C-alpha positions, -999 to +999 in steps of 0.1 A: -327-153+371-348-184+368-345-191+330-375-215+331-400-191+348-387-161+329-381-176+295-400-148+275-379-122+292-347-140+285-356-146+249-363-109+245-329-100+260-312-124+237-330-110+207-319-075+215-283-086+221-283-107+189-295-077+169-269-054+185-241-080+178-254-084+142-251-046+136-217-045+151-205-074+129-219-057+098-200-025+106-168-042+117-164-072+094-127-076+103-095-070+083-097-076+046-078-106+032-076-090-003-042-081-017-031-046-007-005-029-028+027-018-009+026+016-025+009+041-047+029+059-073+015+093-082+021+109-116+006+138-135-022+129-158-007+148-187+023+125-186+005+091-182+010+065-209+003+028-210+041+022-207+046+045-177+051+016-152+076-001-175+095+032-179+095+038-142+109+003-136+137+009-162+146+042-146+147+025-111+171-001-125+194+026-139+195+042-105+206+009-090+233+004-116+247+039-110+246+041-072+242+006-058+251-020-084+255-050-059+240-062-027+269-050-005+268-014-018+230-013-016+231-027+020+255+000+029+234+027+012+202+019+031+218+007+063+208-029+065+220-046+098+258-048+100+264-034+065+282-003+077+311-025+089+314-046+058+344-040+034+337-028-001+338-050-032+365-076-026+376-112-030+359-123+002+326-111-012+331-131-043+335-162-022+304-153-002+284-149-034+295-184-045+285-198-011+251-180-012+244-196-045+256-231-035+244-233+001+219-204+008+203-221+038+237-226+055+246-190+050+211-180+062+219-197+095+256-189+099+257-154+084+222-141+086+231-104+079+248-113+046+220-136+036+194-109+044+212-083+023+217-106-006+181-119-005+166-083-003+187-072-032+180-102-054+142-102-047+140-064-051+158-065-085+135-093-097+105-073-086+116-043-106+118-066-137+085-084-131+062-058-115+079-024-110+047-006-099+020-022-079-004+007-078-005+039-099-026+070-095-033+092-126-032+125-109-053+156-117-046+173-084-012+184-069+008+166-096-012+182-123-022+217-113-048+240-126-050+243-164-074+257-190-106+236-193-099+225-228-065+212-219-077+192-189-106+178-209-081+166-235-059+150-208-088+133-191-098+116-223-062+108-233-053+093-199-084+071-200-076+058-234-040+051-223-053+032-193-076+011-214-047+003-238-024-008-210-047-032-192-034-067-195-001-057-210+033-068-194+045-046-165+011-028-162+002-021-126-023-046-110-039-016-092-046+017-109-069+047-105-075+084-109-071+112-083-095+140-091-095+175-076-111+181-043-148+188-040-143+223-027-164+253-038-138+265-062-128+231-077-158+208-075-173+216-109-140+211-126-134+179-107-168+164-116-163+173-152-129+155-153-143+125-136-172+121-160-150+126-191-125+101-178-150+074-169-170+079-201-139+076-222-126+047-202-157+026-205-161+034-242-126+022-247-129-010-226-163-020-239-180-012-206-155-031-184-140-018-152-102-025-151-091-047-122-081-028-092-095+005-104-102+032-078-112+069-076-093+090-051-109+120-035-084+144-019-086+169+009-119+156+023-134+178+050-171+168+052-192+137+046-212+155+018-181+155-004-180+117-001-217+112-006-215+133-038-188+111-052-209+080-043-238+095-062-216+103-093-202+068-093-236+053-091-248+073-120-218+062-141-226+026-133-262+030-143-252+048-175-227+021-186-248-008-172-222-018-147-232-038-116-239-016-086-208-011-064-183-018-093-167+016-089-149+021-056-133+051-039-106+060-014-103+090+008-074+112+014-071+123+050-050+154+048-069+181+068-074+186+105-112+186+098-110+151+084-095+140+117-117+159+142-150+173+130-168+205+138-186+189+167-153+178+183-157+141+176-136+119+153-147+127+117-135+095+099-163+072+109-189+096+093-167+099+062-165+061+058-203+058+064-209+084+036-190+060+013-219+035+015-197+005+012-176+018-017-146+030+004-116+008+000-091+028+020-077+059+036-046+077+024-027+100+047-015+133+032+015+142+054+024+176+039-010+191+035-019+180+070+012+195+086+007+227+066-029+229+077-016+226+113+006+257+107+038+237+109+065+255+089+080+238+058+113+229+075+095+207+100+069+191+077+084+157+078+071+121+078+080+116+115+066+148+129+046+140+161+015+157+147+015+131+119+017+103+143-014+116+161-033+116+128-020+081+119-032+067+152-066+083+148-069+068+113-058+034+126-083+034+155-112+046+133-105+022+105-098-009+127-120-039+119-137-022+090-118-040+062-102-008+050-066-003+037-044+024+052-017+042+033+010+065+047+024+095+029+054+101+008+091+110+014+095+143-005+133+143-004+139+127-038+170+106-047+182+131-073+217+144-075+224+182-077+243+179-110+225+168-141+245+152-169+239+169-203+240+142-230+256+166-254+279+183-228+310+174-210+311+146-185+306+154-148+338+160-128+348+135-102+337+159-075+303+164-091+298+126-094+307+122-058+282+149-048+255+132-068+263+099-052+262+113-017+229+131-023+212+101-039+223+076-014+213+099+015+179+102+000+176+065-006+184+058+031+159+084+043+132+068+022+141+033+034+139+045+070+106+062+064+091+031+048+103+009+077+089+033+102+055+032+085+056-006+086+063-006+123+031+016+127+012-011+107+009+011+076+017-014+049+013+010+020+027+044+012+031+069-016+061+071-039+069+101-061+100+091-081+113+060-099+144+060-077+122+053-047+110+020-061+142+000-051+141+014-015+103+008-012+106-028-021+139-033-002+124-018+030+092-039+027+112-071+020+137-066+048+107-060+072+091-093+063+123-114+060+138-102+093+106-114+111+100-145+089+115-173+111+098-162+143+065-156+125+066-190+109+073-208+142+045-188+159+019-195+132+029-232+131+024-235+169-007-214+169-024-236+142-018-266+164-031-250+196-060-232+178-072-265+163-075-279+198-092-246+210-117-250+182-130-281+199-137-261+230-157-235+211-131-207+209-130-205+171-138-168+166-112-155+191-085-178+178-094-172+142-091-134+147-056-138+161-046-164+136-058-143+107-034-116+117-005-141+116-018-155+083-020-120+069+017-115+076+025-144+051-002-132+026+013-097+025+049-110+022+039-134-006+018-109-025+046-083-027+073-108-036+092-107-002+089-145+001+081-173-023+050-194-022+071-223-010+084-202+019+049-191+028+039-228+033+067-233+059+044-227+089+026-259+080+000-245+056-012-262+024-013-243-009-050-245-008-052-230+027-028-202+018-048-192-013-080-195+006-068-165+028-090-175+057-077-187+091-113-195+101-117-219+072-083-235+080-095-243+115-130-254+103-116-278+077-090-292+100-116-298+126-137-318+101-107-338+092-100-349+128 
């Protein structure tokens, strides 16, 4: 085409293309650089207190002291690389501990498996003392059940006051929210009543402030109208309490076949997201409700059932590029021994203690394996149901990042150098998208405590660049400095 003689036609084509690209970019803004918690701990609303997170952390530490009191026993418990062949507590391990404290980098190079096990255990233990729970959901659904209206009213108000009391206190979760009942015909009225009572009490108690990281979780979503109803209710609450529009966000639980494939045979998730009108922060997968809805018997309702992988992949594809967070389900085999110690009764027998140890450690390894499997599927968040799952959650996440750290650091370092040159050739957006993925690896690892801020700078980043969270800005600023 002769662009000179057909300039109006070319300009019209470019305008249409530009508008189509603009709409695409608005719908697919790319992956979010905001911090995503590595888990969500669910607990019944009737039990929630401002101190719940601290209490869960203390319980997790007691589990470690009882069943895996040092890095070798813990590594054996969860199956870290090489640990099954290590001897139990012995003099060689004492020397190794001294070497790890004196020359950690040398041990990292010469005995990487020992270094990894020690680093995971030390950092996981520090996390339990510093921030035992990253995200907590005050649950009025499965973890709460159906109760008389007066009782649920009371618990809604009580939980909201406890949340307000806990904000800003030590060990309080940086992310928190409420899971209401589903908007089904039988439960929607009760769910809306609980939501309104909770929000009114919360904002009265906080002076009209939304706690940082606050979210409302809608379970068992099946149709977009359920999502749009929640959007309307949140908008009304904002208006009533004079909050900026969009202050209250939501997340959707994908746990029914109808939320994967709609009645018309197309993927349902995009319409559910659209119904959220920009409020939707993430999608949480409900493993056991989903498998039950697929008529899979209880024995085979497991995290790694193939039907769950299908749903996970659909969620991943539908959410890709939209800036949403994905969360996997929970391991429902809890690390609890079959024999409970009565404080006022006789001590457990040696056999009972061994049976407890075997059951707890098997469950801890299963949970560790499930978390690592989720991470390999690029699900960086999951549910936890019991305080004894906190050590294995953090250990699995930390091992995942630490095992890949050296290669990722080298790759990002090289990529920054090459991408800076590519920037001069006009390839900024393509390279920035790839580089952002590498940068997000270090952001996720730093945010959860897997690596230190100093380690996160090893690929050649500055502190300002790391905290800026944008690979595009890194390239732009470095180009200007050339």
